[in-house]
C-alpha positions in Angstrom: 0.0 0.0 0.0 1.4 3.4 -1.0 1.5 6.0 1.7 1.5 9.6 0.6 3.3 12.4 2.4 1.7 15.6 3.7 3.7 17.4 1.0 2.0 15.3 -1.7 -1.5 16.1 -0.5 -0.5 19.7 -0.1 0.5 19.8 -3.8 -2.7 18.0 -4.8 -4.7 20.6 -2.9 -2.8 23.4 -4.6 -3.4 21.9 -8.0 -7.1 21.6 -7.3 -7.3 25.2 -6.2 -5.5 26.3 -9.3 -7.9 24.3 -11.5 -10.7 26.1 -9.8 -9.2 29.4 -10.7 -7.6 30.4 -7.4 -4.8 32.9 -7.8 -1.3 31.7 -6.9 -1.2 33.5 -3.5 -4.7 32.5 -2.5 -4.1 28.8 -2.5 -1.5 29.2 0.3 -3.9 31.3 2.3 -6.6 28.7 2.0 -4.3 26.0 3.3 -2.2 27.7 5.9 -4.3 30.7 7.1 -2.2 31.1 10.3 0.9 31.8 8.3 -0.8 34.7 6.5 -2.5 36.6 9.4 -1.6 40.2 9.0 0.2 39.6 5.7 -0.5 42.1 2.9 -1.4 40.0 -0.1 -0.4 42.9 -2.4 3.2 42.5 -1.1 4.2 38.8 -1.3 7.9 39.4 -1.0 8.1 37.7 2.4 6.6 34.6 0.9 9.0 34.6 -2.0 11.9 35.3 0.3 11.0 32.2 2.4 10.5 30.1 -0.7 13.9 31.2 -2.0 15.6 30.5 1.3 14.1 27.0 1.4 14.7 26.0 -2.2 18.1 27.6 -2.9 19.9 25.2 -0.6 18.1 22.1 -1.8 20.1 20.4 -4.6 17.1 18.1 -5.4 15.0 21.1 -6.2 17.7 22.5 -8.6 18.0 19.1 -10.2 14.3 18.7 -10.6 14.0 22.1 -12.3 16.8 21.1 -14.6 14.9 17.9 -15.6 11.7 19.9 -16.2 13.5 22.3 -18.5 15.2 19.4 -20.4 11.9 17.7 -20.9 10.4 21.0 -22.2 13.3 21.3 -24.6 12.8 17.7 -25.8 9.1 18.5 -26.6 10.2 21.6 -28.5 12.8 19.6 -30.4 10.3 16.9 -31.4 7.8 19.5 -32.6 10.5 21.4 -34.5 11.8 18.1 -36.1 8.4 17.4 -37.4 8.0 20.9 -38.7 5.2 21.7 -36.3 6.6 24.9 -34.9 7.9 28.2 -36.3 10.7 28.3 -33.9 14.1 28.1 -35.5 15.5 26.2 -32.6 16.6 29.2 -30.6 14.1 28.6 -27.8 15.1 24.9 -27.7 18.8 25.8 -27.3 18.0 28.5 -24.7 16.0 26.0 -22.6 18.7 23.3 -23.0 21.3 25.8 -21.9 19.1 26.7 -18.9 18.7 23.0 -18.1 22.5 22.5 -18.1 22.9 25.7 -15.9 20.6 24.3 -13.3 22.1 20.8 -13.5 25.6 22.3 -12.8 24.2 24.5 -10.0 22.5 21.4 -8.4 26.0 19.8 -8.2 27.3 23.0 -6.6 24.5 23.1 -4.0 24.9 19.4 -3.2 28.6 19.9 -2.6 28.1 23.1 -0.6 30.0 25.2 -3.1 28.9 28.8 -3.4 27.0 29.5 -6.6 28.6 32.4 -8.5 26.2 34.8 -10.3 26.9 33.7 -13.9 25.2 31.9 -16.7 28.5 30.8 -18.3 28.1 27.1 -18.6 31.8 26.3 -19.0 32.6 28.2 -15.8 29.8 26.4 -14.0 30.9 23.0 -15.3 34.4 23.6 -14.1 33.2 24.8 -10.6 31.0 21.7 -10.4 34.0 19.5 -11.1 33.3 18.4 -14.7 36.2 17.9 -17.1 35.2 18.8 -20.6 36.8 18.1 -24.0 36.9 20.7 -26.7 33.7 19.6 -28.4 31.7 19.7 -25.1 33.2 23.1 -24.2 32.3 24.4 -27.6 28.7 23.2 -27.2 28.4 24.8 -23.8 29.8 28.0 -25.1 27.2 28.0 -27.8 24.4 27.3 -25.4 25.6 30.1 -23.1 25.0 32.6 -25.9 21.4 31.4 -26.1 20.9 31.8 -22.3 22.2 35.3 -22.4 20.5 36.7 -25.5 19.9 34.5 -28.6 16.9 32.7 -27.1 15.3 35.9 -25.9 16.4 38.9 -28.0 16.7 39.7 -31.7 20.1 41.4 -31.1 23.0 40.8 -28.8 22.8 42.5 -25.4 26.2 43.6 -24.1 26.3 41.2 -21.1 28.8 38.6 -22.1 
């Protein structure tokens, strides 16, 4: 017999509230009203700060987000390969790059290594302890460009 955790049921409850049209912040208020007494729902920064604090040190969360992005990229690639999307592949490459970024950062978090504020995949791979050959390094360099600008902008932004 499968036993489900409180967290599982909390997520189910949140999903049901969202399906019924509850705004993002309202679902938390419905479940944990004591946490929100006196909280201004027009200023949710304290909630986001708490969420960031809890998730930023959890390598499983970073890895999970990496897997979600990779699956999203796979779906885009499949549609693009079949000619079902107008995207030229830029969005796919951006999402793949972001997936690698989160994967490397999950290794950093798991090993208690400080995350540097960069999107440079080669730097993150090196910090995470990966040894790359020239081809892998070139691919990560290419994907880094998509994270910075090619996946989002029509022209390069001076941030590299």
